[in-house]
C-alpha positions in Angstrom: 76.2 110.0 59.8 72.9 108.2 59.2 73.0 104.5 59.8 72.1 102.5 56.7 69.3 100.0 56.7 69.8 96.3 57.2 69.4 95.5 53.5 72.3 97.8 52.6 74.5 96.4 55.4 73.8 92.9 54.3 74.7 93.8 50.7 78.0 95.3 51.8 78.8 92.3 54.1 78.2 89.8 51.2 80.4 91.8 48.9 83.2 91.9 51.5 82.7 88.1 52.0 83.2 87.5 48.3 86.2 89.9 48.1 88.0 88.2 51.1 87.5 84.8 49.6 88.6 86.0 46.1 91.8 87.3 47.7 92.5 83.9 49.2 91.4 81.9 46.2 93.8 83.9 43.9 96.7 83.6 46.3 96.4 79.9 46.3 96.1 79.6 42.5 99.0 81.9 41.4 100.8 80.9 38.3 104.1 81.1 40.1 103.0 79.1 43.2 105.2 76.0 43.5 104.9 72.9 45.5 106.4 73.4 48.9 105.7 77.2 49.0 104.6 78.4 52.4 100.9 78.2 53.3 99.0 81.2 52.3 97.3 82.9 55.2 93.8 84.2 55.4 91.7 81.1 55.5 88.4 81.1 53.8 86.4 79.4 56.6 88.0 81.6 59.3 87.5 84.8 57.3 83.9 83.9 56.7 83.4 83.1 60.4 84.4 86.7 61.3 82.9 88.6 58.4 80.1 90.1 60.4 82.3 90.9 63.4 84.7 92.8 61.3 81.8 94.4 59.3 80.2 95.7 62.5 83.5 97.3 63.5 84.5 98.8 60.2 81.1 100.0 59.0 79.5 101.2 62.2 81.4 101.1 65.5 85.2 101.9 65.3 86.7 105.3 64.8 89.8 106.1 62.9 91.5 106.5 66.2 90.7 103.0 67.4 93.1 100.1 67.2 92.3 96.5 66.1 94.0 93.2 66.6 92.3 90.7 64.4 92.9 86.9 64.5 95.5 86.1 61.9 93.4 83.8 59.8 90.8 86.5 59.2 92.9 89.3 57.9 91.4 89.3 54.4 88.1 90.2 56.0 89.6 93.5 57.2 91.3 94.1 53.8 88.0 93.6 52.0 86.2 96.2 54.2 89.1 98.7 53.9 89.1 98.3 50.1 85.3 99.0 50.0 85.8 102.1 52.2 88.6 103.3 50.0 91.1 103.3 52.8 94.0 101.4 51.3 96.9 103.8 51.7 100.5 104.3 50.6 103.5 104.9 52.8 102.5 108.6 53.1 98.9 107.7 54.0 97.6 108.9 50.7 94.8 106.8 49.2 95.7 104.3 46.5 94.1 104.7 43.1 91.4 102.2 42.3 93.8 100.4 39.9 96.5 100.1 42.5 94.0 99.0 45.1 92.8 96.2 42.8 96.4 95.1 42.2 96.9 95.0 46.0 93.8 92.9 46.5 95.2 90.4 43.9 98.5 90.2 45.7 97.9 88.4 49.0 101.2 86.7 49.9 102.9 87.9 46.8 106.2 89.7 46.6 106.2 93.4 45.5 108.1 93.6 42.2 108.0 97.3 41.4 106.9 98.9 44.7 103.3 98.1 44.2 101.2 97.5 47.4 100.8 93.9 48.5 99.3 92.1 51.5 101.2 89.7 53.7 99.7 86.4 54.9 98.5 88.1 58.1 98.3 91.7 59.2 101.6 93.4 58.7 103.1 96.8 59.3 103.6 97.0 55.5 100.0 96.3 54.4 98.2 99.2 52.8 95.6 99.1 55.5 98.1 98.9 58.4 96.8 102.0 60.2 96.2 101.1 63.9 96.3 97.3 63.1 98.5 95.1 65.2 100.7 92.7 63.3 99.1 89.4 64.0 101.3 86.5 62.9 101.8 85.4 66.5 98.6 83.8 67.9 97.7 84.9 71.5 100.1 88.0 71.5 98.2 90.8 69.7 95.2 90.9 72.2 97.7 91.3 75.0 99.5 94.1 73.1 96.1 95.8 72.6 95.5 95.8 76.3 98.9 97.3 77.2 98.6 99.9 74.5 95.2 100.8 75.8 96.8 101.3 79.2 99.6 103.4 77.7 97.0 105.7 76.0 95.3 106.3 79.4 98.6 106.9 81.0 99.6 109.5 78.4 96.2 111.2 78.6 96.5 111.5 82.4 100.0 112.9 82.1 99.1 115.9 79.9 99.5 114.6 76.4 96.9 115.2 73.8 95.6 111.7 73.1 92.6 110.8 71.0 89.6 109.0 72.5 90.5 105.6 71.3 89.1 102.1 71.9 91.1 98.9 71.5 89.5 95.9 69.9 90.9 92.3 69.7 89.2 89.5 67.8 90.5 86.1 68.6 89.6 82.5 67.9 88.1 80.2 70.5 91.2 78.0 70.5 93.4 81.0 70.6 91.9 81.8 74.0 93.7 78.8 75.5 97.1 80.5 74.9 98.9 81.1 78.1 99.8 84.7 77.3 96.1 85.6 77.4 95.5 84.1 80.8 98.5 86.0 82.3 97.1 89.3 81.1 93.4 88.7 82.0 93.6 89.7 85.7 96.1 92.4 85.0 93.8 94.3 82.6 90.9 94.2 85.1 92.9 95.3 88.1 94.3 98.2 86.1 90.8 99.1 85.1 91.4 99.1 81.3 87.9 100.0 80.3 88.9 101.1 76.8 89.6 97.4 75.9 87.2 94.9 74.3 88.2 91.3 73.5 85.9 89.5 71.0 85.9 85.7 70.9 84.9 84.3 67.5 83.3 81.2 69.0 82.9 78.8 66.0 83.6 75.6 67.9 86.4 74.5 65.5 90.1 74.3 66.0 92.2 74.2 62.8 91.0 71.1 61.0 88.8 69.5 63.6 85.7 70.1 65.7 86.4 71.1 69.3 85.5 68.4 71.8 85.5 69.7 75.4 84.9 67.7 78.6 81.4 69.1 79.2 80.9 67.2 82.4 84.1 68.1 84.1 84.2 71.7 82.7 80.5 72.1 83.8 79.4 73.3 80.4 80.6 74.0 76.9 83.6 76.1 76.3 81.8 79.5 76.1 80.6 78.9 79.7 84.2 78.3 80.8 85.3 81.5 79.1 82.5 83.5 80.6 83.1 82.2 84.1 86.9 82.8 83.8 86.5 86.4 82.7 83.8 87.3 85.3 86.0 85.8 88.0 88.8 88.1 86.9 86.7 91.2 86.9 85.7 91.5 83.2 82.3 92.4 81.8 81.0 89.5 79.7 78.5 89.7 76.8 77.2 86.7 75.0 75.9 87.1 71.4 74.4 83.7 70.9 71.2 84.1 68.8 70.0 85.8 65.7 66.7 87.6 65.5 64.9 84.6 63.8 66.0 82.3 66.6 64.7 84.7 69.2 61.3 84.8 67.5 61.3 81.1 67.6 61.9 81.1 71.4 58.4 82.8 71.7 56.7 79.7 70.3 55.3 77.0 72.5 58.2 75.0 73.9 60.6 77.8 72.8 62.1 78.3 76.3 63.1 74.6 76.4 64.6 75.0 72.8 66.6 78.0 74.0 67.9 76.0 77.1 68.7 73.1 74.8 70.9 75.3 72.5 72.6 77.2 75.4 73.1 74.5 78.0 72.2 71.0 76.8 73.5 70.5 73.3 77.2 69.8 73.1 79.3 71.8 70.7 80.5 68.7 68.9 76.9 67.4 68.3 75.8 70.9 67.1 78.6 70.8 64.5 77.4 67.4 63.4 73.8 68.6 63.0 74.9 71.6 61.0 76.4 69.2 58.4 72.9 67.9 57.7 71.8 70.1 54.8 68.4 68.5 54.1 65.8 70.0 56.4 63.6 67.0 56.7 66.5 64.6 57.5 67.8 67.0 60.2 64.3 67.4 61.6 63.7 63.7 61.8 67.1 63.0 63.3 66.6 65.6 66.1 63.0 64.4 66.8 64.3 60.8 67.2 67.2 61.7 69.5 66.1 64.7 71.5 62.7 64.1 73.0 63.3 66.9 75.5 62.4 69.5 72.8 59.6 67.6 71.3 57.0 70.1 72.3 58.8 72.8 70.4 59.4 70.6 67.4 55.7 69.9 67.2 55.0 73.6 66.7 57.6 74.4 64.0 58.3 73.2 60.4 61.4 71.4 59.4 62.4 74.5 57.3 62.1 76.9 60.2 64.0 74.5 62.5 67.0 74.3 60.2 66.9 78.1 59.7 66.9 78.6 63.5 69.7 76.1 64.0 71.9 78.2 61.7 70.9 81.6 63.0 73.9 82.4 65.1 74.1 85.9 66.7 77.6 86.3 65.3 76.0 86.8 61.8 73.5 89.4 63.0 75.3 92.7 62.4 72.7 94.7 64.3 73.1 92.6 67.5 76.9 92.8 67.1 76.8 96.6 66.9 74.6 96.7 70.1 77.1 94.5 72.0 80.2 96.4 70.8 78.7 99.7 71.8 77.7 98.3 75.2 81.2 97.2 75.8 82.4 100.8 75.7 80.1 102.1 78.4 82.1 101.2 81.5 85.3 103.3 81.5 87.0 101.1 84.1 86.1 97.6 83.2 87.4 95.6 80.2 84.9 93.5 78.3 84.9 90.1 76.7 82.2 89.5 74.0 81.6 85.8 73.1 80.3 85.8 69.6 78.7 82.6 68.4 79.5 82.0 64.7 79.5 79.4 62.0 83.0 78.6 60.6 82.7 78.8 56.8 79.6 81.0 56.9 77.9 81.2 53.4 80.3 78.6 52.0 79.7 74.9 51.1 82.4 74.0 53.6 80.5 75.5 56.5 81.0 73.4 59.7 82.9 70.7 57.9 86.0 69.1 59.4 89.1 70.1 57.4 87.5 73.4 56.3 90.4 75.4 57.9 92.6 74.4 55.0 89.9 74.2 52.3 89.2 76.5 49.4 86.0 77.2 47.6 85.8 75.7 44.1 85.9 77.6 40.8 82.1 77.4 40.4 81.4 78.4 44.0 83.6 81.5 43.6 81.7 82.4 40.4 78.4 81.9 42.3 79.6 84.2 45.1 80.7 86.8 42.7 77.5 86.9 40.8 75.4 86.8 44.0 77.0 90.1 45.0 76.1 91.8 41.7 79.4 91.5 39.9 79.7 90.0 36.4 81.8 86.8 35.9 84.8 88.7 34.5 85.1 91.2 37.5 87.4 89.9 40.3 87.4 93.0 42.5 85.1 96.0 42.5 83.6 98.6 44.8 79.9 99.6 44.7 78.7 102.1 42.2 79.1 105.5 43.8 75.4 106.3 43.2 74.1 103.2 44.9 73.0 103.3 48.5 75.9 101.1 49.4 78.4 103.3 47.5 77.1 106.5 49.1 77.3 105.2 52.6 80.8 103.6 52.1 82.1 106.9 50.7 80.8 108.9 53.6 81.9 106.4 56.2 85.3 105.8 54.6 86.0 109.6 54.4 85.1 109.9 58.1 87.6 107.3 59.1 90.3 108.7 56.7 90.0 112.2 58.2 90.5 110.8 61.7 93.5 108.9 60.5 95.0 112.2 59.3 94.2 113.9 62.6 95.9 111.2 64.5 99.0 111.6 62.3 99.1 115.3 63.2 98.7 114.5 66.9 101.5 111.9 66.7 103.9 114.4 65.2 102.9 117.0 67.8 103.5 114.7 70.7 106.8 113.5 69.3 108.0 117.1 69.2 107.0 117.6 72.8 
């Protein structure tokens, strides 16, 4: 299948971003929602943080045989892509009609009244895109389950069963990586040579409703450095996806190498988050010039507008670089991989990098702006791309490819169960 151009991919990602946020927005503004009702999962800021990570997997990297454990708070991002790919399925793995799919998208954390498909707060075995997704309500457990299932697949294959060539992906938050269950499994997966396993860290430097503050002096670096050292010490391959292509072009300017070092080693995560909150380019530029003389040579050779653009250009929102990293993680058949993906929590939303954004929602007018920016009229809540558009043609071909693999896996499962 021909890979689409970046313009088409960006268009699809922006539509998925809107759809995920629309699901969350509607779930939190239901007419029957009462005070004291449980919190609705699928947080806008967390889903936006992971929107390019999930996009790279769904659109270009994973197969229908692969398994995914996504961080609980980003499940609507997966739902949005599966909706666009026309892979929302009923209990018999038949595709939902467009009307039923639209109803399901409007039913995040709603109760099914007449058997219609709905989505749970987090990934569930009852969701219409449940195929090869790990239920993810328990933070820190799904990535471990992914590793042991990857091991089971290899065991079955080496003992004569017909097993598809599957890879196992687990997306987790940077705070989730401090869960004890993960650290118990890390050396085990390397020692057992589980090379068909990739963990992806959505490194947005925020934990629930606050900015992460790590002891940089004692920990000898920011938290991504700690994670990298930990994984390498336990036998894992580690890939850092830090910078977007615009940043990397800026590194070629005079003083650019010092700017890169400043971003990677010198600037603390907490201060970076504070700088991201400054929306006016000139104010930000002046503030950094006054307080960071170490990169003055670089600042003397760039504009305020280019500097603020570079500061926001995280590699985790560059889908082409993510695809390269994900494909690289599959090359070694005997070594698991950790990919540390640097992202912006609340990407493309007004709440980006703000404290408290984990529980925040876009406003009515912001949702309308997002809807119209992706080409939908103000009355359309959910829609796929026109089937004659470049996006529509690609999504149809890609979605059908994945769907046929799902059906093949069902046949293999039935065959193995009979044996």
